[in-house]
N, C-alpha and C positions, 0 to 999 in steps of 0.2 A: 504493500500500500504506500502511495506517495502522498505525504501530508499536503502538498500543494494542491491536491485534487480532492482529498476527503476531509479537509480541515474542519468543517462544521458539522460533520455527520457522525463521527465515531466517538463513542464515549465509554467503550469497554476495553481500551488498551491504554497503557501509560507510555508517554513519549518523552517526558521531562521529569527529572528528579531534582528537587531543590531542597537541600537540607534533608528533613525526614518526610517531606511532602512529595506526592506524585501527581502529575497532571496529564489528562487525556488531551487529544487534539481539541475537543470542544471546550474543555476547561482552559487550555492555553489561549484560545481565542478570546476569552473574557479579559485576559491581560492585554491582548493585542488591540481590542476594540477601541478603548479610549485614546490610545496613541494613534491608531488608524484614523479615528474621527478628526483629531487635530490636524493630521497631515492632509486629509481630504478637503478640509476647509482652507488650508494654506495654499496660496496661489504659486508658491515657489516650486519649481520643478525638480530642484536638487536637494538632497537630504544628506547631512553629514552625521555619521554615527561615531561618537567618541566614547560611548559607555564602556567602562572597564569591567563592571560586574557582568558575569556571563549570562545570567538570566535577563538583565536589562538589555544586553546586546542582542540576544535572541529575539526578544519582544520587539525591539526597535527595528531590527533587520526585517522581520516578517511583516511588521506593519508597513514598512516602506515598500516591500515587495508587492503586497496587496494593494497599496495605494498607487502603484505603478510610477514610483519616483525614481529618478536617477540617483543611485546610492554611491556615496563616497565614504570609504572606511579610513579613518585617521586614528592611529594609535596614540598620538601625542598631540594635545591641543597646541603645542608650540609649532606644529607643522601646518596650522591653518593658514599661514602666510602663503602656502602653495596655491591656495584657491583664490582666483581673481574674478569670482562671480558671486551672485547672490545665492544664498542657501539657507536652509532652516535646520535646526537641531530638534529631533523628535522630543515631544513632551506629552504628558498625560492631559487630555482635555476633560473638563468637567461636564461638557455638554454630551447629551445622549447620542450614541452613534445611530444615525438614520440612514447610513449607507449600506448597500448590499455588497457583501464580499463576493468576489468572483475569482475563478482560477486565474493566476497571473499569466500574462503573455510572455512566455519564456524568451522569445526572440527579441522583444522590446523592453525587457527589464534589464537595465545595465548596472554593473557593479564596477567601481573604480577604486584603485588603491595607488599609493605612492610608495615605492620601494627604493631603498638606497642602491640596490644592485651591487655589483663588484666595484663600481667606480667611486662609490661614496656619494654620488650626486642623485637627488631624487629622480625617480623614473615613474612616469605615469603609465599604469596598466589598466585597460578597459576591456571587460568581457560582458557577455550577457548570461542570463540564467540558463539558457539552453546549453551553453558551453559547460556550465558546472553540473547540470543534470546528466548530460552525456558522460562526463568524466566520472561522476558518482556511480553510474550504472556499470561502467567498466571496472571501477575499483572494487565494487561489491562482488562481481563475478570472480575476481582473483582472491579477495580476502575471505569469502564466506566459508572456504574449506577449513579455516582455522577456528571456526566457532562451533559450539555445540548446537545442534538443531533444536534441542528442547529449551534452551535458556535464552532469555532476552539479554543482549549484551550492553553493558553500560559503557559509555564513551566518555573519557576524561581527557583533559589537555593541559599541558604546561606551556603551550604556545598560544599567544593571543589570537583570537578569531578575526582580528583586523587584517591578518595576512592570509593570502590565498590558500596556503597549505592547510592551515587550521580551519579556515572558513569552509573549505570543501569537506574535510574529513571529520570535523567536529560538529558542523551544522548541517550542511547540505546533504551529505551522504546518509546520515541517520534519519533525516526528514524524508528522503526519497524511499527509504525502507523502514518506515516507522514502526512496523509490526515486529521488526528484528532488533531494533536498537533503542536505547534509552539514553538521552543526553543528560549527563550528570553535571550540574552547574557549579560544583565545588571547584574553587580556584586552586590549582596545584602550584604552590610557590616554592616548596622545599622538598627535595627527594626523600628525606627521612620521615615525612608526614603523609606520604601518598599511599593509598591502599590500591595495589595493582591487581588484586585477586579477581581473576576472570573478567578483566576489563580490556577494552580496546584503548590503548594509551597513545595519544598523539603528542609527540615531543620533538626535541631537537638534539643534535649531537652534544652540544655544550651542556645541556641539562642532564643528559644520560651520563656524561663523563663524571658528574658529581657523585653518582652512585658508587663508582669504583674509587674515586678520590677519597670518599668518606667511608668506604668499606661498608656500605649499607646492605644488610642481608635482605633477601627477597624470600619471605616465608611462603607466600602463595603467588605463583607466577600469573601474569596476564595471559589472555588468549593471544594477544599480538601487540607489539609495539611498532608504530609507524613513525619513522623519523625522516627528516629532510632538512636541507640547509647547507651545512658544511659536510665534508667527507667524514664518515664514521671510521674511527681507528679500529684496528684489528683487536687490540686489547679490550675494547668496549664490547665488541661482538663476543669475545671469549668470556668476559665477566658475566654477561647476561646469560650466555649459554650454560655456564656453570650452575645457574639457578633455574634451568629449564625454561628460560624466557626467550621467546622467538622474536627476532627483530626483522622488520621489512624496511630496508633502506630505499627511499624513493629518490630517483633522479628526475629533475625537472627544474622549472623556474616559475616565477609569478606570471610571466608572459605566456609560456607554453602550457602551463599546468603539468600534470604528471606525464612523464615520457616513458620511464622504465623503472624496474625494481630489481632487487636481489635480496637474498636471505643470508648470505655469508660474505666475508671480506674478499675472498679470492675469486669468487665466481664473476662472470660477466653480467652486465645488466641485460634484462629481458624486456623488450618493448611490450606495451599493452596492445591487444589485437588491432585496435583502430588507429594506432600510431605508426607512422612511417618515418624512418630515419635514413638519411643518406649523408654524404660528405661533399663539400665544395672543393675547389682546387687547393685550398689550404688545410684540408682535412677537418675543417670546422663542421659541426653537426648541423644538419638541415632537417627541420621537423615539419611534418604535415599531420594534422589530427583535427577532430571535431571539438577540441577543447579550447580553441581560440577563434577569433573572427577573421584573422588574416589567412591568406592562402597558404603561406608557409612562414616560418621564423628560423633565422640563422643565429645560433648562439656562438659565443667565443670559445666554447670548449672543443678541444681536439680529441677525436675518438678513433678507435681502431675497430673496424667491423669484425664480428665473430659469427658470421653467417647472416642470414637475411634479417632476423629480428633481434640479434644480440650484438653487444659491443662492449669494449673496454674504454673507460674514461682515461685518457692519457695526460692531458694538460689543459691549462687555460691560456689562450693566446693573449688575454688582457693582462697577464702577469709578465709580459715582455716589456722591459723598461729600457729607455734610451738614455744613457748617461755617458757624458764625455764622447759623444758621437759614436758610442758603441751600444749594441743591443745585447741585453743580458736577460736571462730567464730567472726571475725572482724565486720561483719554486726550486730551481736547481741550487741556487745559493743557500736556500733554507735547508735543503737536503744535506749539503756539505756541513753546515753549522750544526745540524741536529745529530751528526755523527760524533760530535765531541762528547767525551765522557761526562761533561759538566752541564749539558744542555738537555732540557726536557722538550722544548718546542721553540719555534721562532717564526717571525714574520718580517719580510723585507719589503721596503717601499722606497720611493724616491721623495726626498725632501729638498727643495731647491734644486741644485745641480749635483747633489750627493746621494749616495745609497745609504739608507739608514736601516737599522735592525732593532726590532723589539724582541727580546729573548726571555725565556723562562728558565731559571736555573733549577736543576735537581738538588738534592741534599748535598752531594759532593761539590757541586758548583757553588753553593752558598758558603760552604766552608772555605773554598778557595778564595771567594770574594772577600771574606772576612779576615783573611790572613794579614798580619801586620806588614808594614813596609810595602804598601801598594798592591794589595791583593786584587783590587778591581782593575787596576792598570795592567797587571800581569795577565789577568783573565782575558781582557780585550785583546791584548797582543797575541795570546794563544789562539783565540778565535779568528783573528785576522790571518794568522799564518795558515790555518786550515783552508780558508777561502782562497788565499793567494796561490795555493798549489793548483787550483782549478780555474781561477778567473782573474782577468786583469783588473776588474773592478771589484773592490772590497768595501764593506760597510765602513763609513767614517764616523757615523754617529750611532750611539748605542743607548738603549734603555732596557733595564732589567725589571720585568714586571712579574707579579704573582701569577698571572695567567694572560694569555692573549685575549683581549676583549672581544666579546661576541655580542651581536645584536639579538633582539627578541626571537628571531627565527634561526639562530645558531650560526650565522655567517660572521666572518671576521669583521669587526667594526673598524674599518679602515679610517673613517672620519675621526673616531676617538683617538686612534694611534697617532694620526697626523697632528691632532691638537696637542698631544703630549710633547711632540717634538717642537711644535711651533711655540709653545710656552717657554722653551729653553730653560726649564727649571729642573734641577736635579731631583731625582726621586729616591726615597729610602728603599733599602732592600727589605722586602717583606719575607720574614722568616716563617711566619705562620698566621693563619687567619681563620676565625671561626665565627659562626653567626647563628642565632636563634631568632624567633619572631621579633622580639623587642630589645635584644642585646647583641653586641658584637665585640670581638677582641681582635686587635691587629698587633702582632709582635714584629718589630722592625729595628733596623739599624740605619742611622744617618752617617754615611761614610765621610771621612775627612776630605774626600774629593768633591763633595757637594758644593755647588757654586755659591750658596747662601752663607757659607762659613767665611768667605773672603771679606775681610774688613770687620769681622764680628767675632772675635777681635783678633788681631794678628798674633799677639803673644799668648793669648788665652782664648781660643775659639769656643763659642757656645752656640747652641741652637737658638736662633732668634724667636721671640714670642710670636711674631707675626707668621712665621713659618709653621709653628705649632697650631695656630688657629687655622691656617690654610689647609693643612692636612686633616685636621679634625673635621673641618667642614667638607672636604673632598670625600673622605671615607664615609661620613654620615650620609651624604647624598647617594653615593655609590651603593652602599650596602642596604639602605632602607628604601631606595628607589623613590626619593622625594626631593623636592626643590626647597632649599633653605636660603633665605636672605642672609648674607654674611653680616649685614649691619644689625641683625637682631641679637647678636651675642651679648651675654650679660653674665654677671657674677664671675668674671674672669679673675683668676688668681694664679700667680706664678710663685712657687714656693721652693723650687730646687732646680739648679741648672742641669741641662743635658749637654754632654760633651760629644764630640765626634766618636764614632765607632762604639758607642755604648748601646746595649740592647734595651729598648724601651717598649712598653706595652701601652697601647691606646685602648681604653675601655669606652664603649658607647652604649647608651641606654635611651630608648625611646619611651617617653612618658606623656601620653595625650598629645599636646601640641609642642612639646619640648624635646630637645635632644641634649642629653648631658654627656660631657666628655671628660675623661681623666687620663693624663699621661703618668705612668709609673715606671720606676726602675726598681725591680723586685717589689718591696713593700713601700718604697719611698714615693710619695706623691710629688710629682714635679710641677704639674699645672692642672687646672680644671676650669670648666666654664659651662655655659648653657646656651644653646641656640633655640630660638623660637621657630618652629617649623611652619 
């Protein structure tokens, strides 16, 4: 049964679970009606959905579909600047709904998103509901073999539904087969709090990596995990396999939709039946399918065919950088760097006319970095020497990060990495980091090579108070995913100096509208303060 066609008729099956409550299609329409009523009275043809709560998102999305509005999915209100036209944001109308619901016109119901893509620049993607329904039908034919015929499958997600991957698999697919699936509106924020038991789990590689990183045991495996975004590492496949948890890695893009899938690291990708792939003269992948409105789309990915419907993903042509009139492959440079015994992962990019590298150190690398008499300098020299054996161009700028930043759909957040280099501010070495819902701890070292020690003071360097405030603010925003005005800091107290190369711990606590921070060395409090969130 397709919800879009039986929405007002069925009252004997549940399609949504919200907390401990269950809703049938008919009951869900009671939530949709007052939002739909407001949209029908509004003369604006375009609707922007910003809702972060999954139930609110679902209601607003369906109300917009039935109202036949052009839909724009924006995950962050700060991106509203991308829209240069009049729009409305759905809200509940107090007036009675006097409009008759009709089956949506799939071909003329349009959904728009803005994605950063691999370039870091916003990219506009427009599809119609017909594309998404066709894709859902094909996905279900492949996925259904993983589910028990007797049980209704709950669908949960750690990926926001404002992105095509989650919108399709968390919203549209379950609605197209609503007698088979139950949309669970629980927001999955942390790996250690998610119940995977007999679920269809929609996630990203970066989120799945947290299971292994924190050694989270999976007592009851899901029916299936669907993941897309960045390339899934072999050790993540192995980790979930050890808990009898099956992963289906999706290859595709926001523009093309799903292209192919695989269930293990080493196997080739297999195309869905209605997807056709070929290569152009540069071996870039050319896609034709009913999942988008264009005749065909060419991606930057380089593939190697493995028969008619299978292929291996070899490289991305957009990772080719031109530096000093020479073309280099950033992924190859990363492979050289990652072979170092001190490196966990890395990401290379062009900043100005130089090659830069953001790297994540393993435990051995951190110990090397902390060595006295210039450990950081020696480490960089070592890494440069590895690259120099293979390439004329070597990274001249380095940042050592706790992890390579990823966006909400699991792709490398190039824009964020670029901003770290553009600030030209030294970063502390993160030794350890942990977080719960309202608290977080960051263990770090400010190396004597950090540029903010210069002049503060030459004979007796100490960590400036303004730098302590800056990083307390930075980590609070990063870890709690909130925006904090720096000017709201209060109750600031400096009680003990922090010298270069000392291990310090930053403690953060979220309390209603406040973020409290404390820097400590062992049990000695160095400074503290409060930000108003």
